[in-house]
N, CA and C atoms as a LAMMPS dump frame, in Angstrom:
ITEM: TIMESTEP
0
ITEM: NUMBER OF ATOMS
456
ITEM: BOX BOUNDS ff ff ff
-5.0000000000000000e+02 5.0000000000000000e+02
-5.0000000000000000e+02 5.0000000000000000e+02
-5.0000000000000000e+02 5.0000000000000000e+02
ITEM: ATOMS id mol type element x y z
1 1 1 N -362.169 493.72 -243.546
2 1 2 C -363.055 492.513 -242.574
3 1 3 C -364.676 492.116 -243.403
4 2 1 N -364.377 490.958 -243.467
5 2 2 C -365.864 490.117 -243.793
6 2 3 C -366.719 490.328 -243.189
7 3 1 N -368.206 489.709 -244.009
8 3 2 C -369.376 490.052 -242.96
9 3 3 C -369.621 488.861 -241.506
10 4 1 N -369.017 488.225 -241.657
11 4 2 C -369.044 487.283 -240.585
12 4 3 C -368.595 488.097 -239.22
13 5 1 N -367.373 488.208 -239.808
14 5 2 C -366.113 489.125 -238.739
15 5 3 C -366.731 490.33 -237.845
16 6 1 N -367.738 490.959 -239.154
17 6 2 C -368.708 492.047 -238.419
18 6 3 C -369.535 491.532 -237.505
19 7 1 N -370.142 490.751 -238.212
20 7 2 C -371.663 490.541 -237.345
21 7 3 C -371.11 490.061 -235.626
22 8 1 N -370.005 488.816 -235.657
23 8 2 C -369.685 488.665 -234.891
24 8 3 C -368.947 489.646 -233.566
25 9 1 N -368.661 490.812 -234.42
26 9 2 C -367.922 491.802 -233.035
27 9 3 C -369.454 492.468 -233.239
28 10 1 N -370.578 492.541 -233.677
29 10 2 C -371.421 493.583 -233.336
30 10 3 C -372.434 492.867 -232.285
31 11 1 N -372.262 490.508 -232.33
32 11 2 C -372.384 489.776 -231.112
33 11 3 C -371.261 490.092 -229.913
34 12 1 N -370.531 490.503 -229.904
35 12 2 C -369.756 490.663 -229.028
36 12 3 C -369.922 492.053 -228.057
37 13 1 N -370.104 493.039 -228.562
38 13 2 C -370.551 494.146 -228.692
39 13 3 C -372.054 494.226 -227.378
40 14 1 N -372.968 493.22 -228.33
41 14 2 C -374.194 493.486 -227.111
42 14 3 C -374.012 492.647 -226.241
43 15 1 N -373.227 491.322 -226.574
44 15 2 C -373.187 490.818 -224.951
45 15 3 C -371.64 491.027 -223.81
46 16 1 N -371.294 492.254 -224.356
47 16 2 C -370.698 492.695 -223.333
48 16 3 C -371.263 493.94 -222.589
49 17 1 N -372.337 494.296 -223.682
50 17 2 C -373.022 495.696 -223.11
51 17 3 C -374.048 494.578 -221.775
52 18 1 N -374.514 493.741 -222.295
53 18 2 C -375.3 492.943 -221.56
54 18 3 C -375.235 492.173 -219.998
55 19 1 N -373.592 491.631 -220.329
56 19 2 C -372.862 490.619 -219.663
57 19 3 C -371.756 491.187 -218.745
58 20 1 N -371.14 491.615 -218.85
59 20 2 C -369.849 492.292 -218.619
60 20 3 C -368.593 491.306 -218.595
61 21 1 N -368.742 491.543 -217.246
62 21 2 C -367.066 490.818 -217.012
63 21 3 C -368.031 488.743 -217.104
64 22 1 N -368.931 488.805 -217.747
65 22 2 C -369.047 487.518 -217.804
66 22 3 C -368.465 486.926 -219.155
67 23 1 N -368.537 487.74 -220.077
68 23 2 C -367.914 487.536 -221.217
69 23 3 C -366.395 487.511 -221.13
70 24 1 N -366.109 486.022 -221.991
71 24 2 C -365.062 485.965 -222.322
72 24 3 C -364.549 486.436 -223.734
73 25 1 N -363.257 486.976 -223.91
74 25 2 C -363.071 486.82 -225.333
75 25 3 C -361.598 486.571 -225.238
76 26 1 N -361.218 486.262 -226.782
77 26 2 C -359.671 485.829 -226.725
78 26 3 C -359.742 485.227 -228.214
79 27 1 N -357.988 485.738 -228.736
80 27 2 C -358.075 485.813 -230.572
81 27 3 C -356.613 484.995 -230.819
82 28 1 N -356.575 483.669 -231.498
83 28 2 C -355.514 483.288 -231.742
84 28 3 C -354.863 483.632 -232.411
85 29 1 N -353.339 483.345 -233.061
86 29 2 C -352.489 484.184 -233.711
87 29 3 C -352.951 483.784 -235.031
88 30 1 N -353.836 482.912 -235.657
89 30 2 C -354.417 482.493 -236.704
90 30 3 C -355.775 483.841 -237.064
91 31 1 N -355.734 484.649 -236.48
92 31 2 C -357.289 485.374 -235.9
93 31 3 C -358.138 485.182 -235.941
94 32 1 N -358.857 483.623 -235.43
95 32 2 C -359.946 483.055 -235.144
96 32 3 C -360.008 483.647 -233.793
97 33 1 N -361.105 484.274 -233.512
98 33 2 C -361.365 484.937 -232.474
99 33 3 C -362.943 484.011 -231.294
100 34 1 N -362.741 483.92 -230.723
101 34 2 C -364.16 483.11 -229.753
102 34 3 C -364.409 483.867 -228.656
103 35 1 N -365.818 483.524 -227.906
104 35 2 C -366.013 484.561 -227.44
105 35 3 C -367.172 483.758 -226.395
106 36 1 N -366.914 483.563 -225.131
107 36 2 C -367.732 482.751 -224.675
108 36 3 C -367.577 483.32 -223.319
109 37 1 N -369.026 482.429 -222.912
110 37 2 C -370.043 482.846 -221.148
111 37 3 C -369.361 482.336 -219.924
112 38 1 N -369.187 482.817 -218.98
113 38 2 C -368.525 481.994 -217.682
114 38 3 C -369.556 481.408 -217.211
115 39 1 N -370.088 480.245 -217.119
116 39 2 C -370.674 479.437 -215.887
117 39 3 C -371.628 479.147 -217.454
118 40 1 N -371.329 478.778 -218.186
119 40 2 C -372.162 478.205 -219.416
120 40 3 C -371.188 477.451 -220.561
121 41 1 N -372.265 476.696 -221.292
122 41 2 C -371.212 475.832 -222.264
123 41 3 C -371.558 476.794 -223.656
124 42 1 N -372.107 477.799 -223.513
125 42 2 C -372.627 478.849 -224.893
126 42 3 C -370.9 479.087 -224.87
127 43 1 N -370.674 479.652 -226.709
128 43 2 C -369.302 479.902 -226.839
129 43 3 C -369.612 480.098 -228.854
130 44 1 N -369.129 480.901 -229.203
131 44 2 C -368.786 481.356 -230.885
132 44 3 C -367.581 481.637 -231.208
133 45 1 N -367.339 481.505 -232.416
134 45 2 C -366.452 482.317 -233.012
135 45 3 C -366.07 482.903 -234.709
136 46 1 N -365.342 483.041 -234.8
137 46 2 C -365.242 483.44 -236.221
138 46 3 C -363.585 483.27 -236.616
139 47 1 N -364.069 482.742 -237.658
140 47 2 C -362.433 482.05 -238.471
141 47 3 C -362.821 481.944 -240.078
142 48 1 N -362.131 481.985 -240.737
143 48 2 C -361.487 481.507 -242.248
144 48 3 C -362.915 482.148 -243.024
145 49 1 N -363.789 482.969 -242.902
146 49 2 C -365.051 482.985 -243.234
147 49 3 C -366.207 482.932 -242.874
148 50 1 N -366.558 482.026 -241.784
149 50 2 C -367.399 481.587 -240.923
150 50 3 C -367.754 482.122 -239.695
151 51 1 N -368.823 481.894 -238.855
152 51 2 C -369.072 481.964 -237.818
153 51 3 C -369.219 480.985 -237.019
154 52 1 N -368.87 480.04 -236.031
155 52 2 C -369.459 479.013 -235.537
156 52 3 C -369.838 479.019 -234.315
157 53 1 N -371.021 478.605 -234.363
158 53 2 C -371.861 478.625 -232.997
159 53 3 C -372.098 477.505 -232.274
160 54 1 N -371.94 477.312 -230.895
161 54 2 C -371.935 476.176 -230.8
162 54 3 C -372.315 476.659 -229.222
163 55 1 N -372.183 474.678 -228.254
164 55 2 C -372.837 474.425 -227.169
165 55 3 C -371.877 473.491 -226.758
166 56 1 N -371.197 474.034 -225.646
167 56 2 C -370.069 472.572 -225.646
168 56 3 C -369.438 472.002 -226.914
169 57 1 N -369.81 470.473 -226.989
170 57 2 C -368.784 470.392 -227.997
171 57 3 C -369.636 470.489 -228.846
172 58 1 N -370.587 470.807 -229.261
173 58 2 C -371.337 470.607 -230.238
174 58 3 C -371.837 472.178 -231.021
175 59 1 N -371.425 471.974 -232.582
176 59 2 C -371.21 473.479 -232.873
177 59 3 C -372.039 473.374 -234.301
178 60 1 N -372.089 474.937 -235.149
179 60 2 C -372.108 474.511 -236.45
180 60 3 C -371.712 475.605 -237.123
181 61 1 N -371.14 475.543 -238.512
182 61 2 C -370.472 476.233 -238.511
183 61 3 C -371.268 477.171 -239.709
184 62 1 N -371.843 478.392 -240.018
185 62 2 C -372.622 479.506 -240.337
186 62 3 C -371.011 480.536 -241.418
187 63 1 N -371.762 481.013 -242.864
188 63 2 C -371.036 481.587 -243.609
189 63 3 C -372.145 482.448 -244.888
190 64 1 N -371.568 483.608 -245.052
191 64 2 C -371.956 484.201 -246.546
192 64 3 C -372.355 482.826 -247.709
193 65 1 N -370.741 482.035 -248.054
194 65 2 C -371.088 481.107 -248.986
195 65 3 C -372.197 479.968 -248.931
196 66 1 N -372.242 479.723 -247.566
197 66 2 C -373.361 478.663 -246.943
198 66 3 C -374.985 479.095 -247.358
199 67 1 N -374.819 480.556 -247.435
200 67 2 C -375.895 481.75 -247.31
201 67 3 C -377.29 481.267 -246.133
202 68 1 N -376.067 480.923 -244.625
203 68 2 C -377.345 481.014 -243.731
204 68 3 C -375.95 481.508 -242.84
205 69 1 N -375.829 482.8 -242.722
206 69 2 C -374.982 483.319 -241.567
207 69 3 C -376.1 484.115 -241.089
208 70 1 N -376.897 484.595 -241.482
209 70 2 C -378.518 485.196 -240.475
210 70 3 C -379.389 484.176 -239.745
211 71 1 N -378.757 482.596 -240.008
212 71 2 C -379.247 481.392 -239.397
213 71 3 C -378.291 481.415 -238.284
214 72 1 N -377.247 481.642 -238.19
215 72 2 C -376.502 481.213 -237.188
216 72 3 C -376.526 482.362 -236.049
217 73 1 N -376.921 483.777 -236.951
218 73 2 C -377.049 484.627 -235.506
219 73 3 C -378.103 484.525 -234.835
220 74 1 N -378.823 484.184 -235.28
221 74 2 C -380.573 483.825 -234.682
222 74 3 C -380.517 482.321 -233.741
223 75 1 N -379.437 481.405 -234.41
224 75 2 C -379.098 480.557 -233.304
225 75 3 C -378.448 480.616 -232.022
226 76 1 N -377.715 481.459 -232.365
227 76 2 C -376.38 482.319 -230.97
228 76 3 C -377.621 483.154 -230.09
229 77 1 N -378.391 483.553 -230.553
230 77 2 C -379.19 484.602 -229.649
231 77 3 C -380.439 483.627 -229.084
232 78 1 N -380.919 482.497 -229.776
233 78 2 C -381.562 481.691 -229.303
234 78 3 C -380.744 480.572 -228.521
235 79 1 N -379.432 480.016 -228.307
236 79 2 C -378.28 479.688 -227.68
237 79 3 C -378.854 480.315 -225.911
238 80 1 N -378.787 482.013 -226.459
239 80 2 C -378.943 482.953 -225.212
240 80 3 C -379.855 483.067 -224.306
241 81 1 N -380.937 482.813 -225.158
242 81 2 C -382.266 483.349 -224.881
243 81 3 C -383.648 482.172 -224.224
244 82 1 N -382.996 480.972 -224.611
245 82 2 C -384.1 480.372 -224.344
246 82 3 C -383.468 479.019 -223.072
247 83 1 N -384.062 478.113 -222.924
248 83 2 C -383.018 477.435 -221.773
249 83 3 C -383.012 476.004 -222.548
250 84 1 N -381.718 475.323 -222.194
251 84 2 C -381.088 473.985 -223.278
252 84 3 C -381.259 472.953 -222.317
253 85 1 N -382.042 471.629 -223.565
254 85 2 C -381.824 470.912 -222.3
255 85 3 C -380.748 469.983 -223.154
256 86 1 N -380.161 469.192 -222.261
257 86 2 C -378.824 468.164 -222.394
258 86 3 C -379.114 466.569 -221.764
259 87 1 N -379.077 465.798 -222.508
260 87 2 C -379.581 464.343 -222.598
261 87 3 C -378.468 463.713 -222.722
262 88 1 N -378.09 463.077 -221.492
263 88 2 C -376.912 462.216 -221.757
264 88 3 C -377.014 460.433 -221.562
265 89 1 N -377.409 459.857 -222.197
266 89 2 C -377.468 458.444 -222.626
267 89 3 C -376.545 457.832 -222.173
268 90 1 N -376.889 456.948 -220.934
269 90 2 C -375.388 456.604 -220.315
270 90 3 C -375.896 454.783 -219.964
271 91 1 N -374.613 454.04 -220.205
272 91 2 C -374.485 452.797 -220.4
273 91 3 C -373.754 451.887 -219.297
274 92 1 N -373.782 451.506 -218.28
275 92 2 C -372.947 451.166 -216.958
276 92 3 C -372.036 452.667 -216.546
277 93 1 N -371.211 453.159 -216.561
278 93 2 C -370.784 454.325 -215.872
279 93 3 C -370.114 455.277 -217.72
280 94 1 N -370.226 454.694 -218.563
281 94 2 C -369.685 455.56 -220.241
282 94 3 C -371.295 455.889 -220.641
283 95 1 N -371.389 457.022 -220.98
284 95 2 C -371.691 458.185 -221.704
285 95 3 C -371.333 457.666 -223.023
286 96 1 N -372.896 457.409 -223.424
287 96 2 C -371.915 457.216 -224.864
288 96 3 C -372.741 457.811 -225.952
289 97 1 N -373.16 458.734 -225.895
290 97 2 C -374.386 459.382 -226.917
291 97 3 C -375.285 461.08 -225.906
292 98 1 N -375.02 461.353 -226.861
293 98 2 C -375.209 462.751 -226.163
294 98 3 C -375.853 464.783 -226.841
295 99 1 N -376.998 464.445 -226.532
296 99 2 C -377.765 465.245 -227.511
297 99 3 C -377.87 466.381 -226.664
298 100 1 N -378.029 467.985 -227.962
299 100 2 C -378.403 469.129 -226.668
300 100 3 C -379.359 469.455 -228.022
301 101 1 N -380.499 470.384 -227.099
302 101 2 C -382.086 470.851 -227.737
303 101 3 C -381.781 471.863 -227.104
304 102 1 N -382.308 473.144 -228.016
305 102 2 C -383.464 474.436 -227.415
306 102 3 C -384.445 473.946 -226.973
307 103 1 N -385.071 474.976 -225.86
308 103 2 C -386.633 474.338 -225.545
309 103 3 C -387.132 475.767 -225.759
310 104 1 N -388.256 475.779 -226.628
311 104 2 C -388.297 477.354 -226.77
312 104 3 C -389.654 476.87 -226.214
313 105 1 N -390.674 478.766 -225.943
314 105 2 C -391.792 478.48 -224.864
315 105 3 C -393.198 477.868 -225.596
316 106 1 N -392.565 477.55 -226.786
317 106 2 C -394.264 477.402 -227.833
318 106 3 C -393.858 476.936 -228.699
319 107 1 N -393.111 476.206 -228.278
320 107 2 C -392.723 475.19 -230.261
321 107 3 C -391.737 474.4 -229.744
322 108 1 N -391.65 472.802 -230.668
323 108 2 C -391.181 472.055 -230.243
324 108 3 C -389.646 471.68 -229.729
325 109 1 N -388.754 471.27 -229.381
326 109 2 C -388.046 470.828 -228.897
327 109 3 C -386.536 471.117 -229.99
328 110 1 N -385.359 471.804 -230.354
329 110 2 C -384.512 471.907 -231.751
330 110 3 C -383.455 471.209 -230.934
331 111 1 N -383.492 470.362 -232.259
332 111 2 C -381.844 469.651 -231.476
333 111 3 C -380.478 470.703 -232.579
334 112 1 N -379.535 470.494 -232.532
335 112 2 C -378.896 471.458 -232.284
336 112 3 C -377.385 470.668 -232.541
337 113 1 N -377.396 468.998 -231.524
338 113 2 C -376.626 468.216 -231.839
339 113 3 C -376.981 467.225 -230.882
340 114 1 N -375.668 466.282 -232.033
341 114 2 C -375.888 464.723 -231.22
342 114 3 C -374.41 463.986 -231.268
343 115 1 N -373.757 463.614 -230.552
344 115 2 C -372.337 463.318 -230.252
345 115 3 C -372.685 461.964 -229.709
346 116 1 N -371.358 460.902 -230.011
347 116 2 C -371.661 459.178 -229.873
348 116 3 C -370.513 458.698 -229.189
349 117 1 N -370.099 457.781 -228.857
350 117 2 C -369.018 456.608 -229.113
351 117 3 C -369.478 455.85 -229.486
352 118 1 N -368.478 454.73 -230.258
353 118 2 C -368.641 453.985 -231.14
354 118 3 C -368.399 452.644 -230.382
355 119 1 N -367.655 452.735 -229.475
356 119 2 C -367.506 451.512 -228.258
357 119 3 C -368.37 452.137 -227.029
358 120 1 N -368.426 451.309 -227.002
359 120 2 C -369.858 451.071 -225.299
360 120 3 C -370.104 450.254 -224.481
361 121 1 N -370.707 449.869 -224.046
362 121 2 C -371.097 448.601 -223.133
363 121 3 C -372.813 448.426 -223.543
364 122 1 N -372.739 447.789 -224.807
365 122 2 C -374.112 447.786 -225.601
366 122 3 C -375.164 446.946 -224.892
367 123 1 N -375.003 445.635 -224.099
368 123 2 C -375.221 445.412 -223.34
369 123 3 C -376.19 445.428 -222.239
370 124 1 N -375.305 446.586 -221.846
371 124 2 C -376.167 447.078 -220.258
372 124 3 C -377.429 448.056 -220.412
373 125 1 N -377.949 448.06 -219.697
374 125 2 C -379.369 448.889 -219.544
375 125 3 C -379.09 450.122 -219.923
376 126 1 N -379.884 450.849 -220.862
377 126 2 C -379.469 452.193 -220.742
378 126 3 C -380.599 453.612 -219.9
379 127 1 N -379.235 454.91 -219.366
380 127 2 C -379.599 455.031 -218.398
381 127 3 C -380.081 456.556 -219.233
382 128 1 N -380.867 457.829 -218.739
383 128 2 C -380.73 458.877 -218.906
384 128 3 C -380.362 459.628 -218.371
385 129 1 N -379.573 460.964 -218.194
386 129 2 C -379.854 461.859 -217.444
387 129 3 C -379.611 463.373 -218.122
388 130 1 N -380.96 464.06 -217.514
389 130 2 C -381.697 465.45 -218.271
390 130 3 C -380.859 466.328 -217.396
391 131 1 N -380.543 467.353 -217.707
392 131 2 C -379.953 468.49 -217.976
393 131 3 C -380.766 469.576 -218.233
394 132 1 N -381.025 470.87 -216.979
395 132 2 C -381.494 471.625 -218.027
396 132 3 C -380.523 473.313 -217.608
397 133 1 N -380.752 474.024 -218.505
398 133 2 C -379.135 474.801 -218.482
399 133 3 C -380.105 476.483 -218.812
400 134 1 N -380.543 477.234 -217.191
401 134 2 C -381.602 478.118 -217.269
402 134 3 C -380.779 479.32 -218.747
403 135 1 N -381.71 479.938 -219.333
404 135 2 C -381.666 481.325 -220.166
405 135 3 C -380.375 481.497 -219.43
406 136 1 N -379.801 482.551 -220.118
407 136 2 C -378.812 483.883 -220.001
408 136 3 C -379.024 484.623 -219.896
409 137 1 N -379.775 485.732 -221.045
410 137 2 C -380.512 486.291 -221.149
411 137 3 C -382.119 486.663 -221.103
412 138 1 N -383.02 487.079 -221.176
413 138 2 C -384.415 487.398 -221.357
414 138 3 C -383.916 487.861 -222.789
415 139 1 N -385.16 487.564 -223.487
416 139 2 C -385.09 487.936 -225.175
417 139 3 C -385.139 489.183 -225.795
418 140 1 N -386.384 489.617 -224.678
419 140 2 C -386.426 491.438 -224.732
420 140 3 C -385.572 492.066 -224.855
421 141 1 N -384.843 492.184 -223.567
422 141 2 C -383.415 492.442 -223.7
423 141 3 C -382.269 492.924 -224.915
424 142 1 N -382.447 492.052 -226.089
425 142 2 C -381.608 492.132 -226.476
426 142 3 C -382.352 491.894 -227.399
427 143 1 N -384.269 492.003 -228.434
428 143 2 C -384.262 491.613 -229.285
429 143 3 C -384.569 492.895 -229.861
430 144 1 N -384.282 493.984 -229.628
431 144 2 C -383.977 495.536 -230.865
432 144 3 C -382.158 495.17 -231.311
433 145 1 N -381.472 494.424 -230.735
434 145 2 C -380.161 494.774 -230.354
435 145 3 C -380.417 493.744 -232.031
436 146 1 N -380.854 492.218 -231.237
437 146 2 C -380.735 491.145 -232.863
438 146 3 C -381.765 491.908 -234.035
439 147 1 N -382.484 492.416 -234.189
440 147 2 C -382.787 492.82 -235.502
441 147 3 C -382.014 494.207 -236.262
442 148 1 N -381.333 494.739 -235.152
443 148 2 C -380.604 495.517 -235.977
444 148 3 C -379.159 495.172 -236.495
445 149 1 N -378.678 493.964 -236.027
446 149 2 C -377.529 492.977 -236.678
447 149 3 C -377.932 492.16 -237.919
448 150 1 N -379.962 491.532 -237.901
449 150 2 C -380.177 491.119 -238.825
450 150 3 C -380.132 492.14 -239.99
451 151 1 N -380.273 493.639 -239.128
452 151 2 C -380.78 494.316 -241.205
453 151 3 C -379.653 494.523 -241.279
454 152 1 N -378.93 495.109 -241.117
455 152 2 C -377.189 495.556 -241.319
456 152 3 C -376.474 494.533 -242.505
């Protein structure tokens, strides 16, 4: 078992301990493992030597090879313990861009991803639709577990 799989397993154990039946786990035939939290856009997976942390369609790959595995663990817990702001940019009836940001209590928003369409009615007026997803866990609840996962 490589380090990213070990960290995935540790995160899975913490989430099952804290959230119980809200956690959904699955494994593909190729060995890819997925973890989601019901009624949220949060997900995490481990595959081919990488830990992938995502929210909705947006995701980031982390690994020892990229020397950013610890950043992925922190981002996973940040997505669980902070409000998430989703901004949809709309022209007519078409969402042409979506931005996902983590809202920290005492820091600026951090953009974790943006996606957009190439073809959209660019001549129409842009409307913004902003949605906030509340935090799934309190940081104090999992702070010790996060530190243990990062230390090992």
